[in-house]
N, CA and C of each residue as an Amber inpcrd file, in Angstrom:
protein
   630
 112.5130000  78.0120000 133.5570000 111.3520000  77.4510000 134.2230000
 110.1220000  77.5240000 133.3270000 109.9230000  78.6900000 132.6830000
 108.7540000  78.8440000 131.8190000 108.8290000  77.9170000 130.6120000
 110.0330000  77.6830000 130.1270000 110.1930000  76.8270000 128.9520000
 109.8050000  75.3850000 129.2780000 110.0740000  74.9600000 130.4950000
 109.8420000  73.5670000 130.8720000 108.4900000  73.3130000 131.5300000
 107.7170000  74.3630000 131.7750000 106.4500000  74.1690000 132.4690000
 105.4210000  73.5230000 131.5470000 104.4640000  72.7480000 132.0860000
 103.4230000  72.1240000 131.2480000 102.4460000  73.1720000 130.7300000
 101.7420000  72.8320000 129.6550000 100.7360000  73.7380000 129.1000000
  99.4440000  73.6020000 129.8950000  99.2780000  74.4170000 130.8990000
  98.0910000  74.3840000 131.7480000  97.2920000  75.6480000 131.4980000
  96.2220000  75.5430000 130.7000000  95.4560000  76.7260000 130.3240000
  94.6210000  77.2780000 131.4720000  94.5320000  76.5420000 132.5760000
  93.7490000  77.0300000 133.7150000  94.5370000  78.0180000 134.5480000
  95.8350000  78.0970000 134.3290000  96.6710000  78.9940000 135.1330000
  96.6420000  80.3970000 134.5630000  96.5590000  81.3740000 135.4540000
  96.5180000  82.7720000 135.0300000  97.8350000  83.1340000 134.3460000
  97.7120000  83.7500000 133.1620000  98.8880000  84.2010000 132.4570000
  99.4870000  83.1740000 131.5110000  99.0200000  81.9260000 131.5610000
  99.5420000  80.9010000 130.6570000  98.8080000  80.9940000 129.3360000
  99.5160000  81.1180000 128.2360000  98.9060000  81.2870000 126.9180000
  98.8590000  79.9840000 126.1310000  98.9550000  78.8450000 126.8310000
  98.8120000  77.5710000 126.1430000 100.0670000  77.1960000 125.3690000
  99.9070000  76.5530000 124.2060000 101.0500000  76.0180000 123.4500000
 102.0890000  77.0710000 123.0760000 101.6700000  78.3330000 122.9180000
 102.6300000  79.3630000 122.5210000 103.4980000  79.8450000 123.6750000
 103.1440000  79.4700000 124.9050000 103.8790000  79.9730000 126.0660000
 105.3460000  79.5520000 126.0290000 105.5960000  78.2940000 125.6670000
 106.9770000  77.8090000 125.6370000 107.7740000  78.4990000 124.5400000
 107.1520000  78.7110000 123.3880000 107.8360000  79.3900000 122.2880000
 108.2120000  80.8010000 122.6970000 107.2490000  81.5290000 123.2660000
 107.4940000  82.9100000 123.6530000 108.5570000  82.9900000 124.7400000
 108.4790000  82.1040000 125.7300000 109.4630000  82.1150000 126.8130000
 110.8630000  81.8550000 126.2750000 110.9560000  80.9310000 125.3290000
 112.2490000  80.6390000 124.7310000 112.8230000  81.8290000 123.9910000
 111.9720000  82.5680000 123.2870000 112.4240000  83.7490000 122.5620000
 112.9090000  84.8250000 123.5330000 112.1610000  85.0240000 124.6120000
 112.5430000  86.0450000 125.5930000 113.8670000  85.6760000 126.2580000
 114.0130000  84.4020000 126.6490000 115.2540000  83.9720000 127.2800000
 116.4390000  84.1230000 126.3370000 116.2320000  83.7990000 125.0690000
 117.3080000  83.9320000 124.0830000 117.7410000  85.3820000 123.9480000
 116.7470000  86.3040000 123.9610000 117.0560000  87.7210000 123.8470000
 117.7920000  88.2260000 125.0900000 117.3710000  87.7630000 126.2620000
 117.9980000  88.2000000 127.5070000 119.4520000  87.7270000 127.6000000
 119.7030000  86.5330000 127.0610000 121.0400000  85.9570000 127.1830000
 121.9730000  86.3750000 126.0550000 121.4570000  87.1590000 125.1260000
 122.2640000  87.5950000 123.9960000 122.5420000  89.0870000 124.1050000
 123.7360000  89.5060000 123.6770000 124.0740000  90.9210000 123.6780000
 123.5740000  91.6160000 122.4150000 123.0770000  90.8350000 121.4660000
 122.5720000  91.3930000 120.2220000 121.0850000  91.0660000 120.0910000
 120.4220000  91.7080000 119.1260000 119.0110000  91.4490000 118.8870000
 118.8340000  90.0510000 118.3090000 117.6690000  89.4310000 118.5480000
 117.4280000  88.1210000 117.9290000 117.3580000  88.2600000 116.4160000
 117.6570000  87.1830000 115.7160000 117.6270000  87.2190000 114.2510000
 116.1940000  87.2420000 113.7270000 115.2720000  86.7260000 114.5230000
 113.8780000  86.7020000 114.1040000 112.9620000  86.5290000 115.2960000
 111.7100000  86.9210000 115.1290000 110.7040000  86.8160000 116.1830000
 109.4470000  86.2020000 115.5780000 108.8160000  85.3090000 116.2850000
 107.5500000  84.7470000 115.8220000 106.4010000  85.3840000 116.5920000
 105.4670000  85.9950000 115.8640000 104.3040000  86.6470000 116.4720000
 103.0440000  86.0330000 115.8660000 102.2840000  85.3440000 116.6850000
 100.9980000  84.7850000 116.2450000 101.1550000  83.9170000 114.9910000
 102.2130000  83.1500000 114.9620000 102.4450000  82.2650000 113.8370000
 103.1330000  82.9030000 112.6500000 103.4230000  84.1980000 112.7290000
 104.1140000  84.9130000 111.6500000 105.5800000  85.0910000 112.0350000
 106.4720000  84.6140000 111.1870000 107.9080000  84.7480000 111.4310000
 108.3880000  86.0810000 110.8640000 108.9620000  86.9170000 111.7280000
 109.4030000  88.2560000 111.3490000 110.9150000  88.3610000 111.5180000
 111.6770000  88.4150000 110.4180000 113.1230000  88.6250000 110.5370000
 113.4090000  90.0070000 111.1240000 114.3440000  90.0840000 112.0350000
 114.7080000  91.3510000 112.6740000 115.7660000  92.0500000 111.8230000
 115.5100000  93.3060000 111.4810000 116.4420000  94.0910000 110.6730000
 116.9910000  95.2540000 111.4960000 117.8490000  96.0540000 110.8780000
 118.4520000  97.2000000 111.5560000 117.4180000  98.2400000 111.9610000
 116.2440000  98.2010000 111.3590000 115.2040000  99.2050000 111.6320000
 114.4400000  98.9150000 112.9240000 114.6840000  97.7770000 113.5350000
 114.0210000  97.4170000 114.7830000 114.7560000  98.0440000 115.9610000
 114.0800000  98.9150000 116.6980000 114.6830000  99.4570000 117.9200000
 114.5970000  98.3980000 119.0190000 115.3530000  98.5880000 120.0860000
 115.2890000  97.6550000 121.2150000 113.8930000  97.6090000 121.8050000
 113.2190000  98.7610000 121.8340000 111.8620000  98.8050000 122.3750000
 110.9020000  97.9950000 121.5140000 111.0520000  98.0710000 120.1970000
 110.1860000  97.3240000 119.3090000 110.3880000  95.8240000 119.4730000
 111.6400000  95.4050000 119.6230000 111.9240000  93.9890000 119.8540000
 111.2740000  93.5320000 121.1540000 111.3730000  94.3740000 122.1840000
 110.7770000  94.0470000 123.4840000 109.2650000  93.8710000 123.3640000
 108.5930000  94.7790000 122.6640000 107.1380000  94.7000000 122.5050000
 106.7430000  93.4280000 121.7510000 107.4670000  93.1140000 120.6880000
 107.1440000  91.9150000 119.9120000 107.3660000  90.6420000 120.7200000
 108.4430000  90.6020000 121.4850000 108.7260000  89.4290000 122.3010000
 107.7120000  89.2640000 123.4330000 107.1390000  90.3610000 123.8940000
 106.1760000  90.2950000 124.9970000 104.7760000  89.9600000 124.5170000
 104.6190000  89.7040000 123.2200000 103.3300000  89.2910000 122.6570000
 102.3060000  90.4150000 122.6810000 102.7660000  91.6740000 122.6110000
 101.8500000  92.8160000 122.6500000 101.8220000  93.5900000 121.3360000
 102.3530000  93.0220000 120.2740000 102.4540000  93.7360000 119.0040000
 101.1840000  93.5660000 118.1730000 100.4380000  94.6590000 118.0020000
  99.2420000  94.7100000 117.1580000  98.2760000  93.5540000 117.4600000
  98.0910000  93.2790000 118.7430000  97.2450000  92.1530000 119.1590000
  95.7940000  92.3710000 118.7500000  95.2340000  93.5250000 119.1010000
  93.8270000  93.7760000 118.8150000  93.5780000  93.8950000 117.3150000
  94.5140000  94.5410000 116.6060000  94.3640000  94.6700000 115.1560000
  94.3340000  93.2990000 114.4900000  95.2070000  92.4080000 114.9440000
  95.2650000  91.0610000 114.3700000  93.9710000  90.2940000 114.6260000
  93.4530000  90.3950000 115.8480000  92.2030000  89.7040000 116.1800000
  91.0540000  90.2030000 115.3080000  90.9560000  91.5230000 115.1730000
  89.8660000  92.0890000 114.3710000  89.9900000  91.6900000 112.9070000
  91.2060000  91.7490000 112.3730000  91.3990000  91.4350000 110.9610000
  91.0940000  89.9730000 110.6780000  91.5980000  89.0670000 111.5050000
  91.3740000  87.6500000 111.2800000  89.8980000  87.2860000 111.3790000
  89.1700000  87.9600000 112.2780000  87.7440000  87.7030000 112.4140000
  86.9080000  88.3330000 111.3170000  87.4840000  89.3390000 110.6600000
  86.7610000  90.1030000 109.6460000  86.8330000  89.4660000 108.2640000
  87.9390000  88.8120000 107.9610000  88.2070000  88.3690000 106.5960000
  87.2870000  87.2330000 106.1300000  86.9700000  87.2950000 104.8420000
  86.2430000  86.2340000 104.1440000  87.1720000  85.6600000 103.0750000
  86.9490000  84.4110000 102.6690000  87.8740000  83.7560000 101.7330000
  88.0860000  84.4960000 100.4160000  87.0740000  85.2420000  99.9470000
  87.1990000  85.9190000  98.6500000  87.6090000  87.3840000  98.7780000
  88.0530000  87.8120000  99.9590000  88.4300000  89.2130000 100.1610000
  89.7280000  89.5640000  99.4420000  89.8700000  90.8710000  99.1850000
  91.1080000  91.4730000  98.7130000  91.4500000  92.5920000  99.6990000
  92.6860000  92.6040000 100.1870000  93.0780000  93.5090000 101.2700000
  94.1190000  94.5080000 100.7830000  93.8970000  95.7770000 101.1450000
  94.8740000  96.8370000 100.9180000  95.3760000  97.2890000 102.2840000
  96.6400000  97.0440000 102.5780000  97.2270000  97.3720000 103.8730000
  98.0760000  98.6270000 103.7280000  97.5730000  99.7400000 104.2430000
  98.2630000 101.0260000 104.1590000  99.0660000 101.2500000 105.4360000
 100.3730000 101.3780000 105.2930000 101.2470000 101.4780000 106.4620000
 101.5670000 100.0930000 106.9740000 102.1670000  99.2670000 106.1210000
 102.3350000  97.8400000 106.4090000 103.3920000  97.5550000 107.4760000
 104.2650000  98.5180000 107.7770000 105.2890000  98.2820000 108.7960000
 106.2470000  97.1910000 108.3530000 106.3310000  96.1130000 109.1300000
 107.2010000  94.9830000 108.7840000 106.4270000  93.8730000 108.0810000
 105.1550000  94.1400000 107.7390000 104.3800000  93.1680000 106.9830000
 103.6190000  92.1530000 107.8110000 103.4580000  92.4300000 109.0960000
 102.8000000  91.4610000 109.9840000 101.3350000  91.2320000 109.6030000
 100.5300000  92.2980000 109.5660000  99.1100000  92.1370000 109.2520000
  98.9120000  91.6890000 107.8090000  99.7520000  92.1700000 106.9050000
  99.6650000  91.7320000 105.5110000  99.8780000  90.2270000 105.4080000
 100.8270000  89.7220000 106.1810000 101.1070000  88.2850000 106.1550000
  99.9590000  87.4890000 106.7490000  99.3930000  87.9600000 107.8510000
  98.2360000  87.2840000 108.4310000  97.1000000  87.1850000 107.4160000
  96.8490000  88.2900000 106.7130000  95.7850000  88.2930000 105.7150000
  96.1270000  87.3610000 104.5590000  97.3660000  87.4160000 104.0950000
  97.7730000  86.5970000 102.9510000  97.6780000  85.1130000 103.2550000
  97.8600000  84.7340000 104.5120000  97.7500000  83.3200000 104.8900000
  96.3140000  82.8160000 104.7700000  95.3400000  83.7240000 104.8580000
  93.9340000  83.3360000 104.7890000  93.3460000  83.4640000 103.3910000
  94.0000000  84.2300000 102.5300000  93.4010000  84.5890000 101.2500000
  94.1700000  83.9860000 100.0800000  93.6180000  84.1850000  98.8830000
  94.2440000  83.6750000  97.6700000  95.5520000  84.4080000  97.3880000
  96.4880000  83.7610000  96.6890000  97.7460000  84.4370000  96.3280000
  97.4800000  85.7210000  95.5490000  98.1690000  86.7990000  95.9460000
  98.0070000  88.0810000  95.2660000  96.8140000  88.8890000  95.7170000
  96.0750000  88.4100000  96.7140000  94.8840000  89.1260000  97.1820000
  95.2130000  90.2640000  98.1380000  96.4840000  90.3870000  98.5250000
  96.8910000  91.4190000  99.4830000  97.8990000  92.3560000  98.8210000
  97.6480000  93.6600000  98.9720000  98.6110000  94.6750000  98.5660000
  99.0670000  95.4190000  99.8150000 100.3800000  95.4810000 100.0380000
 100.9520000  96.1710000 101.1930000 101.6410000  97.4400000 100.7180000
 101.3260000  98.5550000 101.3500000 101.9040000  99.8430000 100.9920000
 102.6860000 100.3760000 102.1870000 103.9620000 100.6450000 101.9940000
 104.8160000 101.1330000 103.0840000 105.7270000 102.2370000 102.5590000
 105.8750000 103.2970000 103.3540000 106.6570000 104.4530000 102.9330000
 108.1400000 104.3330000 103.2720000 108.4590000 103.8220000 104.4500000
 109.8400000 103.7590000 104.9230000 110.6350000 102.7530000 104.0830000
 111.6920000 103.1860000 103.3980000 112.4510000 102.2620000 102.5490000
 113.0430000 101.0830000 103.3030000 113.4650000 101.2870000 104.5520000
 113.9930000 100.1790000 105.3420000 112.9040000  99.1630000 105.6700000
 111.6870000  99.6540000 105.9060000 110.5880000  98.7560000 106.2310000
 110.0710000  98.0240000 104.9980000 110.2330000  98.6260000 103.8340000
 109.8880000  97.9210000 102.5970000 110.7250000  96.6530000 102.4870000
 112.0140000  96.7760000 102.7760000 112.8850000  95.6050000 102.7600000
 112.4960000  94.6240000 103.8650000 112.1100000  95.1370000 105.0340000
 111.6690000  94.2660000 106.1270000 110.4050000  93.5050000 105.7230000
 109.4740000  94.1860000 105.0610000 108.2580000  93.5270000 104.5600000
 108.6250000  92.3980000 103.6030000 109.5050000  92.7040000 102.6780000
 109.8930000  91.7050000 101.6710000 110.4600000  90.4580000 102.3510000
 111.2830000  90.6640000 103.3590000 111.8680000  89.5220000 104.0680000
 110.8120000  88.7520000 104.8490000 109.8440000  89.4690000 105.4380000
 108.7620000  88.7980000 106.1640000 107.9190000  87.9540000 105.2180000
 107.5800000  88.5030000 104.0580000 106.7730000  87.7540000 103.0930000
 107.5220000  86.5180000 102.6070000 108.8140000  86.6740000 102.3380000
 109.6130000  85.5320000 101.8910000 109.7090000  84.4670000 102.9720000
 109.9250000  84.9130000 104.2160000 110.0820000  83.9740000 105.3260000
 108.8180000  83.1490000 105.5520000 107.6460000  83.7590000 105.2940000
 106.3720000  83.0720000 105.5270000 105.7610000  82.5020000 104.2500000
 106.4920000  82.6370000 103.1390000 106.0910000  82.0500000 101.8650000
 104.6860000  82.4930000 101.4560000 104.4470000  83.8210000 101.4970000
 103.1640000  84.3790000 101.0670000 103.3910000  85.3100000  99.8810000
 102.3930000  85.3960000  99.0180000 102.4800000  86.2400000  97.8310000
 101.7090000  87.5320000  98.0740000 102.4520000  88.6270000  98.2600000
 101.8570000  89.9380000  98.5440000 102.4360000  90.9610000  97.5700000
 101.5830000  91.8060000  97.0080000 102.0560000  92.9050000  96.1670000
 102.5590000  94.0120000  97.0740000 103.8320000  94.3760000  96.9260000
 104.4570000  95.3520000  97.8240000 104.7180000  96.6520000  97.0690000
 104.2100000  97.7620000  97.6350000 104.3510000  99.0790000  97.0110000
 105.1120000 100.0060000  97.9600000 106.1850000 100.6120000  97.4670000
 106.9270000 101.5840000  98.2610000 106.3440000 102.9680000  97.9950000
 105.5420000 103.4670000  98.9280000 104.9140000 104.7800000  98.7570000
 104.2830000 105.2230000 100.0560000 104.0870000 106.5350000 100.1580000
 103.3260000 107.1240000 101.2500000 101.9910000 107.5920000 100.6900000
 100.9150000 107.3450000 101.4040000  99.6090000 107.8280000 100.9660000
  99.6020000 109.3460000 101.0810000  99.3260000 110.0050000  99.9660000
  99.4280000 111.4640000  99.9250000  98.3090000 112.0430000  99.0740000
  98.1820000 113.3550000  99.1330000  97.1390000 114.0300000  98.3630000
  97.4530000 114.0290000  96.8760000  98.7410000 113.9170000  96.5260000
  99.1400000 113.9560000  95.1210000 100.4020000 113.1350000  94.9360000
 100.7000000 112.7940000  93.6980000 101.9290000 112.0850000  93.4020000
 103.1280000 113.0190000  93.5670000 104.3270000 112.4360000  93.6510000
 105.5330000 113.2340000  93.8650000 106.2090000 112.8160000  95.1500000
 107.3390000 113.4050000  95.4490000 108.0770000 113.0420000  96.6490000
 107.4380000 113.6430000  97.9030000 107.4410000 112.8400000  98.9670000
 106.8560000 113.2440000 100.2580000 107.9270000 113.0850000 101.3340000
 108.1780000 114.1150000 102.1740000 109.1310000 113.9400000 103.2740000
 108.5240000 113.0860000 104.3840000 109.2030000 112.0060000 104.7240000
 108.7450000 111.1020000 105.7820000 109.6250000 111.2870000 107.0030000
 109.0000000 111.6180000 108.1320000 109.7280000 111.7550000 109.3900000
 109.8560000 110.3770000 110.0260000 111.0680000 109.8850000 110.1090000
 111.2950000 108.5340000 110.6230000 111.6450000 108.5840000 112.1070000
 110.8310000 107.9140000 112.9090000 111.0510000 107.8420000 114.3530000
 111.8930000 106.6190000 114.6860000 112.4430000 106.5800000 115.8860000
 113.2440000 105.4220000 116.3000000 112.3900000 104.1650000 116.2800000
 111.1690000 104.2630000 116.8230000 110.2060000 103.1620000 116.7460000
 109.3680000 103.3730000 115.4970000 109.4480000 102.4630000 114.5450000
 108.8930000 102.7300000 113.2210000 107.3960000 102.9890000 113.2240000
 106.6790000 102.5220000 114.2390000 105.2250000 102.7380000 114.2460000
 104.8510000 104.2030000 114.5000000 105.8420000 105.0360000 114.7730000
 105.5890000 106.4740000 114.9420000 106.0070000 107.2930000 113.7240000
 106.3950000 106.6400000 112.6320000 106.7080000 107.3730000 111.4000000
 105.5030000 108.1900000 110.9540000 105.7560000 109.3720000 110.4060000
 104.6510000 110.2050000 109.9430000 105.1240000 111.1280000 108.8250000
 104.1910000 111.5410000 107.9910000 104.5290000 112.4940000 106.9380000
 104.9110000 113.8250000 107.5770000 105.9490000 114.4800000 107.0430000
 106.4280000 115.7540000 107.5800000 105.9750000 116.8960000 106.6840000
 105.8780000 118.0760000 107.2590000 105.4870000 119.2430000 106.4690000
 106.6480000 119.7750000 105.6420000 107.8800000 119.4790000 106.0890000
 109.0610000 119.9100000 105.3410000 110.2180000 118.9700000 105.6480000
 111.2120000 118.9910000 104.7840000 112.3630000 118.1090000 104.9530000
 113.2220000 118.5490000 106.1380000 113.8860000 117.5970000 106.7590000
 114.7730000 117.8840000 107.8850000 115.7800000 116.7690000 108.0290000
 116.6140000 116.8390000 109.0780000 117.6770000 115.8530000 109.2320000
 117.1440000 114.4590000 109.5560000 115.9170000 114.3540000 110.0550000
 115.3410000 113.0440000 110.3810000 114.3160000 112.5900000 109.3380000
 114.2810000 113.2610000 108.2060000 113.3140000 112.8980000 107.1770000
 114.0110000 112.2630000 105.9800000 113.2250000 111.5220000 105.2100000
 113.6890000 110.9410000 103.9620000 112.5770000 111.1330000 102.9420000
 112.9290000 111.4900000 101.7270000 111.9350000 111.6780000 100.6800000
 111.5150000 110.3260000 100.1170000 110.2080000 110.1100000 100.0650000
 109.6690000 108.8440000  99.5590000 108.5980000 109.1440000  98.5100000
 108.3030000 108.2030000  97.6230000 107.2700000 108.4380000  96.6110000
 105.8960000 108.5840000  97.2520000 105.1010000 109.4920000  96.7130000
 103.7250000 109.6570000  97.1630000 102.7720000 108.9290000  96.2260000
 101.7140000 108.3690000  96.7680000 100.7000000 107.6850000  95.9650000
  99.3260000 108.1110000  96.4530000  98.4500000 108.4530000  95.5330000
  97.1040000 108.8650000  95.9170000  96.2840000 107.6530000  96.3500000
  95.5120000 107.8480000  97.3890000  94.6600000 106.7790000  97.9050000
  93.7580000 106.2170000  96.8100000  93.1570000 107.0900000  96.0390000
  92.2320000 106.6520000  95.0080000  92.9240000 105.7840000  93.9570000
  94.1680000 106.1130000  93.6330000  94.9080000 105.3250000  92.6520000
  95.2220000 103.9250000  93.1920000  95.5610000 103.8470000  94.4640000
  95.8500000 102.5440000  95.0750000  94.6070000 101.6670000  95.0970000
  93.4660000 102.2630000  95.4420000  92.2070000 101.5140000  95.4740000
  91.8320000 101.0490000  94.0700000  91.9680000 101.9240000  93.0960000
  91.6200000 101.5660000  91.7190000  92.5120000 100.4430000  91.1970000
  93.7760000 100.4510000  91.5950000  94.7200000  99.4450000  91.1150000
  94.4620000  98.0710000  91.7210000  94.0760000  98.0170000  93.0080000
  93.9510000  96.7250000  93.6970000  92.5080000  96.2720000  93.8840000
  91.5640000  97.2040000  93.9100000  90.1420000  96.8980000  94.1240000
  89.9160000  96.0680000  95.4040000  90.2940000  96.6440000  96.5400000
  90.1590000  95.8980000  97.7960000  88.7200000  95.8600000  98.3070000
  88.3920000  94.7830000  98.9770000  87.1200000  94.7100000  99.7090000
  87.3290000  95.1110000 101.1720000  88.5830000  95.0490000 101.6230000
  88.9410000  95.4210000 102.9990000  90.1940000  96.2900000 102.9540000
  90.1760000  97.3980000 103.6950000  91.3520000  98.2570000 103.8300000
  91.7990000  98.2700000 105.2870000  93.0870000  98.0430000 105.4940000
  93.7080000  98.1890000 106.8110000  94.5610000  99.4410000 106.7420000
  94.3760000 100.3460000 107.6970000  95.0110000 101.6570000 107.5740000
  95.6140000 102.1050000 108.9060000  96.9340000 102.2760000 108.9160000
  97.6350000 102.7780000 110.0960000  98.7730000 103.6660000 109.6110000
  98.4400000 104.9150000 109.2730000  99.4150000 105.8000000 108.6340000
  99.5430000 107.1410000 109.3560000  99.3390000 107.1160000 110.6730000
  99.6870000 108.2450000 111.5470000  99.1600000 109.5980000 111.0710000
  97.8740000 109.6580000 110.8030000  97.2630000 110.9470000 110.4620000
  96.9970000 111.1500000 108.9920000  97.6770000 110.4090000 108.1280000
  97.4430000 110.5460000 106.6900000  96.1040000 109.9350000 106.2740000
  95.4210000 109.3270000 107.2370000  94.0760000 108.8030000 106.9550000
  93.1310000 109.8990000 106.4710000  93.4730000 111.1510000 106.7460000
  92.6100000 112.2580000 106.3390000  92.3760000 112.2600000 104.8330000
  93.3210000 111.7020000 104.0660000  93.1660000 111.6650000 102.6120000
  92.0170000 110.7540000 102.1930000  91.6620000 109.7860000 103.0570000
  90.5570000 108.8880000 102.7230000  89.2460000 109.6470000 102.6080000
  89.1310000 110.7460000 103.3330000  87.8810000 111.5040000 103.3450000
  87.6850000 112.3230000 102.0680000  88.7080000 112.3940000 101.2410000
  88.6180000 113.2020000 100.0290000  88.0570000 112.4290000  98.8450000
  87.8010000 111.1370000  99.0390000  87.3800000 110.3010000  97.9180000
  86.0570000 109.6010000  98.2220000  85.3130000 109.3010000  97.1720000
  84.1240000 108.4740000  97.2870000  84.5600000 107.0110000  97.3140000
  84.2270000 106.3020000  98.3770000  84.6410000 104.9080000  98.4920000
  83.8200000 104.0330000  97.5600000  84.4310000 103.0530000  96.8890000
  83.7080000 102.2060000  95.9350000  82.7370000 101.2670000  96.6340000
  81.7410000 100.8180000  95.9110000  80.7140000  99.9440000  96.4750000
  81.2720000  98.5960000  96.9040000  82.3280000  98.1180000  96.2220000
  82.8580000  96.7880000  96.5670000  83.6620000  96.7860000  97.8610000
  83.9970000  97.9510000  98.3970000  84.7160000  98.0330000  99.6640000
  83.7230000  97.8580000 100.8090000  83.8780000  96.7950000 101.5890000
  82.8930000  96.4850000 102.6180000  83.3770000  96.7890000 104.0350000
  84.6830000  96.9860000 104.2340000  85.1760000  97.2310000 105.5870000
  86.4850000  98.0020000 105.5630000  86.6480000  98.8910000 106.5430000
  87.9010000  99.6250000 106.7240000  88.3110000  99.4890000 108.1910000
  89.5160000  98.9860000 108.4200000  90.0460000  98.8190000 109.7650000
  91.1290000  99.8740000 109.9760000  90.8210000 100.8780000 110.8070000
  91.7510000 101.9780000 111.0550000  92.2470000 101.9130000 112.5000000
């Protein structure tokens, strides 16, 4: 019914032209015993990998994935910006930024090795040029134990290794900034933001979205 309904923006809950697309994705997921091969969120095509939990697929299909972050970022960006995305996840916000900016203007940093591959597939699927770095933001270089949660947005640095952790490369915040020279930083790294307070931010950095 939702797939065939007209686009009536006066109706409560109708999201206009995207309503039919979203309804079709939800129906496809409901009628399938497996996860969908891909999900479209705000014009960004995201291939679904093994790292997607059922809950994460549900959130993305319901159009509730990083909604406010996307709105703020899209409204914030200027054509000449350079973006450093710390904690890129599956590359959603990095892709949104890359669609607005010059090729190579976005650097995405992700610690989870499975999500690094998910980012790469997202960038390829949307034909955007993003510099992808596999690392966790840390106080010093070296291996960092990453506690991987079922829902990847709850991943966090661990104080010690355990059965749910994986060792990943550490990268200092200051080194990442010096390498990319961003004017905008997007940061969602579950508490590791504390490392940002240890450095003097450069004058060319005009905005930080945490």
